[in-house]
C-alpha positions as CSV (number, residue, x, y, z in Angstrom):
1,M,-27.3,-57.6,104.2
2,S,-25.3,-56.1,107.1
3,K,-25.1,-52.3,107.4
4,K,-21.3,-52.6,106.8
5,S,-21.9,-54.6,103.7
6,F,-24.5,-52.2,102.4
7,E,-22.2,-49.2,103.0
8,A,-19.5,-51.0,101.0
9,K,-21.9,-51.5,98.2
10,L,-22.9,-47.8,98.2
11,D,-19.2,-46.9,98.2
12,F,-18.5,-49.2,95.3
13,I,-21.3,-47.7,93.2
14,I,-19.9,-44.2,93.9
15,E,-16.4,-45.4,93.0
16,M,-17.7,-46.9,89.7
17,I,-19.5,-43.7,88.8
18,E,-16.5,-41.6,89.6
19,N,-14.4,-44.0,87.4
20,L,-16.9,-43.4,84.6
21,E,-16.5,-39.7,85.1
22,K,-12.7,-40.0,84.9
23,I,-12.8,-42.1,81.8
24,I,-15.1,-39.6,80.1
25,S,-12.9,-36.7,81.2
26,R,-9.7,-38.3,80.0
27,H,-11.2,-38.9,76.5
28,G,-12.6,-35.4,76.2
29,G,-16.3,-36.3,76.5
30,I,-18.8,-39.1,76.3
31,V,-18.9,-39.6,72.6
32,K,-15.1,-39.7,72.3
33,S,-14.8,-42.1,75.2
34,I,-17.3,-44.6,73.8
35,K,-15.7,-44.4,70.3
36,D,-12.3,-45.4,71.8
37,F,-12.1,-49.2,72.2
38,E,-10.4,-49.0,75.6
39,G,-12.8,-46.3,76.8
40,Q,-15.8,-48.2,75.6
41,M,-14.7,-51.4,77.3
42,A,-14.1,-49.6,80.5
43,I,-17.4,-47.8,80.4
44,L,-19.3,-51.0,79.7
45,M,-17.6,-52.8,82.6
46,G,-18.3,-49.9,85.0
47,I,-22.0,-49.8,84.0
48,S,-22.2,-53.6,84.4
49,Q,-20.7,-53.5,87.8
50,I,-23.2,-50.9,88.9
51,G,-26.1,-53.0,87.7
52,E,-24.7,-56.1,89.4
53,T,-24.2,-54.3,92.7
54,L,-27.7,-52.6,92.7
55,K,-29.2,-56.0,92.1
56,K,-27.9,-57.1,95.6
57,F,-29.8,-54.3,97.4
58,S,-32.4,-55.8,99.7
59,D,-36.1,-55.3,98.9
60,E,-36.4,-53.3,102.1
61,I,-33.8,-50.8,101.0
62,V,-35.2,-50.7,97.4
63,E,-38.7,-49.9,98.8
64,K,-37.4,-47.4,101.4
65,Y,-35.6,-45.3,98.8
66,D,-37.8,-46.0,95.8
67,L,-35.0,-47.8,93.9
68,K,-37.1,-50.4,92.1
69,A,-36.8,-48.7,88.6
70,D,-33.1,-48.0,89.2
71,R,-32.3,-51.6,90.3
72,D,-34.3,-53.2,87.6
73,G,-33.1,-50.9,84.8
74,A,-29.5,-51.1,85.9
75,Y,-29.6,-54.9,86.1
76,Y,-31.4,-55.1,82.7
77,T,-28.6,-52.9,81.3
78,R,-26.0,-55.1,82.9
79,N,-27.5,-58.2,81.3
80,Y,-27.8,-56.4,77.9
81,I,-24.1,-55.5,78.0
82,V,-22.8,-58.9,79.1
83,H,-25.1,-61.1,76.9
84,D,-25.6,-59.1,73.7
85,Y,-23.4,-61.0,71.3
86,E,-24.4,-58.8,68.4
87,G,-23.1,-55.6,69.9
88,V,-24.3,-53.0,72.3
89,D,-26.1,-49.9,71.0
90,M,-23.7,-47.2,72.1
91,G,-26.4,-44.6,71.6
92,F,-28.2,-46.4,74.5
93,I,-25.1,-46.3,76.6
94,E,-24.5,-42.6,75.8
95,N,-28.1,-41.8,77.0
96,I,-27.4,-43.7,80.2
97,L,-24.2,-41.8,80.8
98,R,-25.8,-38.4,80.1
99,N,-29.1,-38.8,81.8
100,Y,-29.1,-41.7,84.3
101,I,-25.7,-42.0,85.8
102,P,-25.6,-38.4,87.3
103,K,-29.0,-38.9,88.9
104,L,-28.0,-42.3,90.2
105,K,-24.9,-40.7,91.8
106,E,-27.1,-38.1,93.6
107,K,-29.4,-40.8,94.9
108,I,-26.6,-43.1,96.1
109,I,-24.9,-40.2,97.9
110,Y,-28.2,-39.2,99.5
111,I,-28.8,-42.8,100.7
112,K,-25.3,-43.0,102.1
113,K,-25.9,-39.7,104.1
114,E,-29.3,-40.9,105.3
115,E,-28.0,-44.3,106.4
116,Y,-24.5,-43.3,107.7
117,G,-24.4,-39.6,108.1
118,N,-21.5,-39.2,105.7
């Protein structure tokens, strides 16, 4: 993966997280956003996109920034969302939004600063 391509992936993940934050804000919180069918669909798509993008990170980058658990967990969640034909447990999604997404954003911003100085 080229440095430019990697930077684009970092920017995309940050954009997806900021979109999730906007969706949650517009709906007045996490619970309200996942109870609204449009909010729920948008959140699930955003989380899926994050998982798909993290999966494309090279093993070198994953090792350098200790991202294995993040990459594997995000991709597992992506697969769970797109392949669960019985329905996604929204409590699981709420937990991801509350506890995982803010930490991931901090990590991705840190990596971008380390790699590109911005």
